[in-house]
MDTraj code that builds the backbone (N, CA, C; nanometers):
import mdtraj as md
import numpy as np

residues = "MET ARG TYR ARG LEU THR PHE VAL VAL GLY LEU ALA LEU GLY TYR VAL LEU GLY THR LYS ALA GLY ARG GLU ARG TYR GLU GLN LEU ARG LYS SER ALA ARG GLN ILE ALA GLN ASN PRO ALA VAL ARG ASN THR ALA GLU SER ALA ALA GLN GLN GLY ARG GLN PHE ALA GLY LYS ALA TYR HIS VAL VAL SER ASP LYS VAL GLY ASP ARG MET PRO GLU SER VAL ALA GLY ARG VAL ARG SER LEU ARG GLU ARG SER ALA GLN SER ASP GLY SER ASP ASP TRP GLY THR SER ARG THR".split()
xyz = np.array([
    [-19.4469, 0.4121, 4.0917],
    [-19.5062, 0.5321, 4.1232],
    [-19.6196, 0.5026, 4.2328],
    [-19.6956, 0.3954, 4.2089],
    [-19.8065, 0.3596, 4.2937],
    [-19.7645, 0.3388, 4.4445],
    [-19.6316, 0.2771, 4.4602],
    [-19.5810, 0.2529, 4.5943],
    [-19.5361, 0.3846, 4.6653],
    [-19.4852, 0.4818, 4.5754],
    [-19.4514, 0.6073, 4.6330],
    [-19.5764, 0.6868, 4.6868],
    [-19.6735, 0.6785, 4.6021],
    [-19.7967, 0.7341, 4.6373],
    [-19.8518, 0.6739, 4.7739],
    [-19.8564, 0.5466, 4.7820],
    [-19.8970, 0.4715, 4.9095],
    [-19.8158, 0.5156, 5.0260],
    [-19.6874, 0.5155, 5.0049],
    [-19.5935, 0.5559, 5.1112],
    [-19.6238, 0.7036, 5.1618],
    [-19.6459, 0.7951, 5.0652],
    [-19.6706, 0.9273, 5.1019],
    [-19.7991, 0.9378, 5.1805],
    [-19.9093, 0.8696, 5.1349],
    [-20.0382, 0.8756, 5.1874],
    [-20.0315, 0.8117, 5.3314],
    [-19.9558, 0.7017, 5.3431],
    [-19.9520, 0.6465, 5.4755],
    [-19.8645, 0.7286, 5.5840],
    [-19.7533, 0.7969, 5.5191],
    [-19.6823, 0.8909, 5.5957],
    [-19.7731, 1.0068, 5.6471],
    [-19.8504, 1.0739, 5.5602],
    [-19.9419, 1.1761, 5.5916],
    [-20.0489, 1.1235, 5.6979],
    [-20.1034, 1.0085, 5.6834],
    [-20.1951, 0.9708, 5.7719],
    [-20.1405, 0.9351, 5.9072],
    [-20.0154, 0.8841, 5.9067],
    [-19.9537, 0.8548, 6.0340],
    [-19.9248, 0.9798, 6.1107],
    [-19.8844, 1.0832, 6.0344],
    [-19.8455, 1.2136, 6.1011],
    [-19.9807, 1.2723, 6.1612],
    [-20.0812, 1.2790, 6.0828],
    [-20.2179, 1.3313, 6.1293],
    [-20.2606, 1.2609, 6.2605],
    [-20.2592, 1.1309, 6.2501],
    [-20.3114, 1.0540, 6.3513],
    [-20.2066, 1.0790, 6.4717],
    [-20.0871, 1.0673, 6.4544],
    [-19.9876, 1.0982, 6.5678],
    [-20.0090, 1.2240, 6.6374],
    [-20.0365, 1.3283, 6.5488],
    [-20.0517, 1.4641, 6.6155],
    [-20.1835, 1.4768, 6.6922],
    [-20.2793, 1.4067, 6.6487],
    [-20.4087, 1.4069, 6.7173],
    [-20.4041, 1.3232, 6.8468],
    [-20.3243, 1.2207, 6.8490],
    [-20.3108, 1.1440, 6.9663],
    [-20.2306, 1.2085, 7.0815],
    [-20.1311, 1.2894, 7.0413],
    [-20.0741, 1.3826, 7.1354],
    [-19.9518, 1.3073, 7.2199],
    [-19.9087, 1.3789, 7.3055],
    [-19.7798, 1.3387, 7.3834],
    [-19.8169, 1.2389, 7.4818],
    [-19.9331, 1.2536, 7.5461],
    [-19.9815, 1.1342, 7.6399],
    [-19.9805, 0.9928, 7.5844],
    [-20.0336, 0.9903, 7.4640],
    [-20.0475, 0.8628, 7.3979],
    [-19.9119, 0.8082, 7.3606],
    [-19.8222, 0.9070, 7.3167],
    [-19.6839, 0.8660, 7.2887],
    [-19.6116, 0.8063, 7.4117],
    [-19.6230, 0.8752, 7.5134],
    [-19.5729, 0.8320, 7.6433],
    [-19.6122, 0.6957, 7.6819],
    [-19.7539, 0.6837, 7.6628],
    [-19.8247, 0.5484, 7.6956],
    [-19.7622, 0.4437, 7.6080],
    [-19.7571, 0.4587, 7.4862],
    [-19.6891, 0.3639, 7.4083],
    [-19.5479, 0.3256, 7.4357],
    [-19.4696, 0.4299, 7.4615],
    [-19.3357, 0.4109, 7.4968],
    [-19.3161, 0.3307, 7.6229],
    [-19.4044, 0.3563, 7.7303],
    [-19.4031, 0.2719, 7.8440],
    [-19.4313, 0.1308, 7.8197],
    [-19.5311, 0.1124, 7.7366],
    [-19.5833, -0.0247, 7.7101],
    [-19.4725, -0.1000, 7.6378],
    [-19.4016, -0.0326, 7.5379],
    [-19.2923, -0.0984, 7.4581],
    [-19.1807, -0.1307, 7.5593],
    [-19.1453, -0.0511, 7.6544],
    [-19.0304, -0.0704, 7.7501],
    [-19.0747, -0.1898, 7.8446],
    [-19.2006, -0.1984, 7.8924],
    [-19.2264, -0.3151, 7.9677],
    [-19.2243, -0.4429, 7.8971],
    [-19.2560, -0.4437, 7.7585],
    [-19.2525, -0.5676, 7.6871],
    [-19.1066, -0.5969, 7.6659],
    [-19.0227, -0.5008, 7.6459],
    [-18.8900, -0.5326, 7.6128],
    [-18.8115, -0.5768, 7.7383],
    [-18.8692, -0.5456, 7.8595],
    [-18.8087, -0.5936, 7.9878],
    [-18.8651, -0.7193, 8.0405],
    [-18.9652, -0.7719, 7.9691],
    [-19.0254, -0.9035, 8.0121],
    [-18.9267, -0.9976, 8.0016],
    [-18.9100, -1.0912, 8.1024],
    [-18.8071, -1.2013, 8.0994],
    [-18.8281, -1.2895, 7.9876],
    [-18.9518, -1.3343, 7.9541],
    [-18.9887, -1.4189, 7.8460],
    [-18.9429, -1.3650, 7.7127],
    [-18.9533, -1.2351, 7.6832],
    [-18.9294, -1.1718, 7.5716],
    [-18.7743, -1.1726, 7.5558],
    [-18.7045, -1.1428, 7.6726],
    [-18.5664, -1.1191, 7.6624],
    [-18.5051, -1.2611, 7.6401],
    [-18.5532, -1.3656, 7.6890],
    [-18.5081, -1.5044, 7.6736],
    [-18.5283, -1.5339, 7.5369],
    [-18.6419, -1.5073, 7.4743],
    [-18.6664, -1.5366, 7.3373],
    [-18.5765, -1.4691, 7.2404],
    [-18.5417, -1.3323, 7.2644],
    [-18.4547, -1.2542, 7.1918],
    [-18.3086, -1.3165, 7.1942],
    [-18.2679, -1.3568, 7.3173],
    [-18.1406, -1.4108, 7.3290],
    [-18.1350, -1.5465, 7.2492],
    [-18.2362, -1.6379, 7.2614],
    [-18.2291, -1.7633, 7.1848],
    [-18.2212, -1.7302, 7.0321],
    [-18.2995, -1.6407, 6.9931],
    [-18.2995, -1.6037, 6.8435],
    [-18.1679, -1.5558, 6.8083],
    [-18.0989, -1.4667, 6.8895],
    [-17.9609, -1.4248, 6.8662],
    [-17.8674, -1.5276, 6.8582],
    [-17.8747, -1.6235, 6.9563],
    [-17.7809, -1.7320, 6.9584],
    [-17.7992, -1.8215, 6.8393],
    [-17.9184, -1.8534, 6.7896],
    [-17.9494, -1.9293, 6.6829],
    [-17.8855, -1.8530, 6.5533],
    [-17.8948, -1.7287, 6.5557],
    [-17.8671, -1.6480, 6.4349],
    [-17.7130, -1.6623, 6.4225],
    [-17.6445, -1.6548, 6.5398],
    [-17.5049, -1.6687, 6.5456],
    [-17.4494, -1.7978, 6.4848],
    [-17.5160, -1.9085, 6.5406],
    [-17.4966, -2.0476, 6.5103],
    [-17.5087, -2.0599, 6.3429],
    [-17.6331, -2.0132, 6.3008],
    [-17.6469, -2.0291, 6.1549],
    [-17.5581, -1.9429, 6.0757],
    [-17.5071, -1.8233, 6.1249],
    [-17.4161, -1.7564, 6.0579],
    [-17.2694, -1.8167, 6.0556],
    [-17.2422, -1.8796, 6.1645],
    [-17.1199, -1.9544, 6.1625],
    [-17.1200, -2.0662, 6.0716],
    [-17.2234, -2.1445, 6.0618],
    [-17.2332, -2.2522, 5.9637],
    [-17.2274, -2.2034, 5.8215],
    [-17.2985, -2.0861, 5.7949],
    [-17.3153, -2.0362, 5.6749],
    [-17.1677, -1.9806, 5.6149],
    [-17.1018, -1.9314, 5.7232],
    [-16.9472, -1.8752, 5.6895],
    [-16.8788, -1.9960, 5.6373],
    [-16.8768, -2.1090, 5.7089],
    [-16.7893, -2.2196, 5.6687],
    [-16.8332, -2.2745, 5.5263],
    [-16.9738, -2.2774, 5.5039],
    [-17.0108, -2.3334, 5.3760],
    [-16.9655, -2.2488, 5.2665],
    [-16.9857, -2.1076, 5.2828],
    [-16.9638, -2.0145, 5.1786],
    [-16.8007, -2.0039, 5.1512],
    [-16.7283, -2.0156, 5.2667],
    [-16.5755, -1.9972, 5.2582],
    [-16.5261, -2.1272, 5.1960],
    [-16.5932, -2.2421, 5.2063],
    [-16.5526, -2.3603, 5.1320],
    [-16.5784, -2.3575, 4.9948],
    [-16.6949, -2.2975, 4.9563],
    [-16.7349, -2.2858, 4.8071],
    [-16.6501, -2.1762, 4.7545],
    [-16.6447, -2.0599, 4.8094],
    [-16.5769, -1.9466, 4.7544],
    [-16.4258, -1.9703, 4.7344],
    [-16.3763, -2.0146, 4.8549],
    [-16.2267, -2.0495, 4.8653],
    [-16.1417, -1.9231, 4.8389],
    [-16.0532, -1.9289, 4.7404],
    [-15.9482, -1.8226, 4.7104],
    [-16.0102, -1.7215, 4.6262],
    [-16.1288, -1.7461, 4.5777],
    [-16.1819, -1.6353, 4.4708],
    [-16.2359, -1.5047, 4.5451],
    [-16.2328, -1.5108, 4.6757],
    [-16.2671, -1.3808, 4.7489],
    [-16.1700, -1.2881, 4.7455],
    [-16.2053, -1.1600, 4.7082],
    [-16.1039, -1.0602, 4.7169],
    [-16.0352, -1.0471, 4.8500],
    [-15.9076, -1.0027, 4.8541],
    [-15.8391, -0.9898, 4.9762],
    [-15.8946, -0.8918, 5.0755],
    [-15.9545, -0.7953, 5.0288],
    [-16.0131, -0.6847, 5.1062],
    [-16.1211, -0.7375, 5.1850],
    [-16.1889, -0.8240, 5.1237],
    [-16.3137, -0.9008, 5.1962],
    [-16.2664, -0.9896, 5.2911],
    [-16.1657, -1.0666, 5.2540],
    [-16.1071, -1.1693, 5.3351],
    [-16.0485, -1.1046, 5.4656],
    [-15.9829, -1.0055, 5.4359],
    [-15.9194, -0.9302, 5.5504],
    [-16.0202, -0.8766, 5.6466],
    [-16.1296, -0.8267, 5.6028],
    [-16.2407, -0.7673, 5.6866],
    [-16.2972, -0.8930, 5.7632],
    [-16.3214, -1.0058, 5.6985],
    [-16.3768, -1.1147, 5.7682],
    [-16.2886, -1.1669, 5.8760],
    [-16.1501, -1.1757, 5.8502],
    [-16.0601, -1.1959, 5.9619],
    [-16.0621, -1.1063, 6.0701],
    [-16.0659, -0.9790, 6.0496],
    [-16.0656, -0.8816, 6.1545],
    [-16.1835, -0.8927, 6.2376],
    [-16.3040, -0.9193, 6.1795],
    [-16.4174, -0.9289, 6.2493],
    [-16.4115, -1.0489, 6.3369],
    [-16.3704, -1.1735, 6.2789],
    [-16.3489, -1.2989, 6.3664],
    [-16.2618, -1.2648, 6.4862],
    [-16.1451, -1.1948, 6.4629],
    [-16.0553, -1.1686, 6.5712],
    [-16.1218, -1.0859, 6.6852],
    [-16.1910, -0.9834, 6.6365],
    [-16.2627, -0.8873, 6.7261],
    [-16.3585, -0.9668, 6.8173],
    [-16.4311, -1.0663, 6.7557],
    [-16.5278, -1.1381, 6.8253],
    [-16.4654, -1.2312, 6.9312],
    [-16.3423, -1.2778, 6.8812],
    [-16.2769, -1.3842, 6.9730],
    [-16.2193, -1.3046, 7.0994],
    [-16.1812, -1.1833, 7.0807],
    [-16.1187, -1.1094, 7.1918],
    [-16.2262, -1.0329, 7.2711],
    [-16.3494, -1.0438, 7.2374],
    [-16.4635, -0.9600, 7.2997],
    [-16.4770, -1.0141, 7.4479],
    [-16.5484, -0.9444, 7.5285],
    [-16.5783, -0.9865, 7.6733],
    [-16.7130, -1.0591, 7.6815],
    [-16.7565, -1.1097, 7.5711],
    [-16.8772, -1.2010, 7.5879],
    [-16.9988, -1.1197, 7.5492],
    [-17.0021, -0.9993, 7.5121],
    [-17.1136, -0.9303, 7.4609],
    [-17.0937, -0.8665, 7.3159],
    [-17.1997, -0.8446, 7.2474],
    [-17.1890, -0.7887, 7.1114],
    [-17.2011, -0.6500, 7.1041],
    [-17.1989, -0.5794, 6.9985],
    [-17.2257, -0.4378, 6.9845],
    [-17.3464, -0.3848, 7.0444],
    [-17.4559, -0.4653, 7.0612],
    [-17.5745, -0.4260, 7.1105],
    [-17.5949, -0.4425, 7.2533],
    [-17.4941, -0.4906, 7.3157],
    [-17.4950, -0.5207, 7.4579],
    [-17.5621, -0.6473, 7.5038],
    [-17.5887, -0.7352, 7.4153],
    [-17.6521, -0.8725, 7.4545],
    [-17.5489, -0.9658, 7.4736],
    [-17.5565, -1.0649, 7.5629],
    [-17.4506, -1.1563, 7.5904],
    [-17.4503, -1.2710, 7.4913],
    [-17.3392, -1.3388, 7.4787],
    [-17.3342, -1.4441, 7.3812],
    [-17.3253, -1.5723, 7.4515],
    [-17.4583, -1.6002, 7.5035],
    [-17.4583, -1.7182, 7.5993],
    [-17.5205, -1.8434, 7.5157],
])
top = md.Topology()
chain = top.add_chain()
for i, resn in enumerate(residues, 1):
    res = top.add_residue(resn, chain, resSeq=i)
    for name in ("N", "CA", "C"):
        top.add_atom(name, md.element.get_by_symbol(name[0]), res)
traj = md.Trajectory(xyz[None], top)
C-alpha cells in the first residue's frame, strides 16, 4: 500500500509541475532529447550496446538450449525457430530500425 501511495503522490506531483511548466518547457525538453538522440556518440554507444546484447543473447540461447534440450514445449521451440528464420531473412535491420552491424 505504501508503494501505491508513493506512486499516486509522485503522479500528482508530476502532473502539477508539468502543467505549471507549460507547453514551452515541454517543447524545450523534447528538442533537447532529440538533439541527444541524434548525437553521433550516443548513437554509436547505443549501437554497440545493441550489438553486445545480441551477442550475449545468442550465447545465452545456445547455453539454454543445450541445458533444456528436448524438454522445451514444441510451441516454444517453434516460436524460437520462426524468430531465428525471420532474423536470418531480414535486410540487416531489426524491428526498431537499427542496423545489425
